[in-house]
C-alpha positions in Angstrom: 4.6 17.0 23.7 2.4 20.0 24.0 -0.7 20.9 21.9 1.3 22.9 19.4 3.6 20.0 18.7 0.7 17.7 18.4 -1.0 19.9 15.9 2.3 20.1 13.9 2.5 16.4 13.8 -1.1 16.0 12.7 -0.7 18.6 10.0 2.5 16.9 8.8 0.7 13.6 8.5 -2.2 15.1 6.8 0.0 17.0 4.3 2.8 14.5 3.6 2.3 11.0 5.0 -1.3 10.3 4.0 -0.8 11.3 0.4 2.3 9.1 0.2 0.5 6.2 1.6 -2.3 6.7 -0.9 0.2 6.9 -3.7 1.8 3.6 -2.5 -1.6 1.9 -2.5 -2.3 3.2 -6.0 1.1 2.0 -7.2 0.5 -1.5 -5.7 -2.9 -1.7 -7.4 -1.5 -0.6 -10.7 1.3 -3.2 -10.3 -1.3 -5.9 -9.6 -3.4 -4.9 -12.7 -0.2 -4.9 -14.8 0.6 -8.4 -13.5 -2.9 -9.6 -14.5 -2.4 -8.0 -18.0 1.0 -9.8 -18.4 -0.4 -13.1 -17.2 -3.6 -13.2 -19.2 -3.2 -11.0 -22.2 0.5 -10.8 -23.0 1.3 -14.2 -21.5 2.2 -16.2 -24.6 5.1 -18.1 -23.2 6.0 -19.6 -19.9 8.4 -16.7 -19.1 5.6 -14.1 -19.5 3.2 -16.1 -17.4 5.8 -16.6 -14.7 6.6 -12.8 -14.7 2.8 -12.1 -14.5 2.4 -14.5 -11.6 5.3 -12.8 -9.8 3.8 -9.4 -10.3 0.5 -10.6 -8.9 2.0 -12.3 -6.0 4.3 -9.5 -4.8 1.7 -6.8 -5.3 -0.8 -8.9 -3.2 1.8 -9.3 -0.5 2.6 -5.6 -0.6 -1.1 -4.7 -0.3 -1.6 -7.1 2.5 1.3 -5.7 4.4 0.1 -2.1 3.9 -3.4 -2.9 5.0 -2.2 -4.9 8.0 0.0 -2.0 9.2 -2.9 0.4 8.6 -5.1 -1.8 10.8 -2.5 -2.1 13.5 -2.0 1.6 13.6 -5.8 2.2 13.8 -6.1 -0.3 16.7 -3.2 1.4 18.6 -4.8 4.8 18.0 -8.1 3.6 19.4 -6.4 1.9 22.3 -4.2 4.8 23.3 -7.0 7.4 22.6 -5.0 9.4 20.1 
């Protein structure tokens, strides 16, 4: 890959991928907050509390996976000197 291709890839990531990742983080956080709302405020019955628990659990898993992948990519970039 030459310098022009490298600049193209960097600009693509800056313009497309980074905003998408930020949107996914925001969506997972909103999903988590919605789960907390369903569990504590709306959770009158067992079904609501179970649904709230599931929202909280899966949004936490999703955030953990996204943060882990972000960390692995950062380590690879530093290791490879990219």
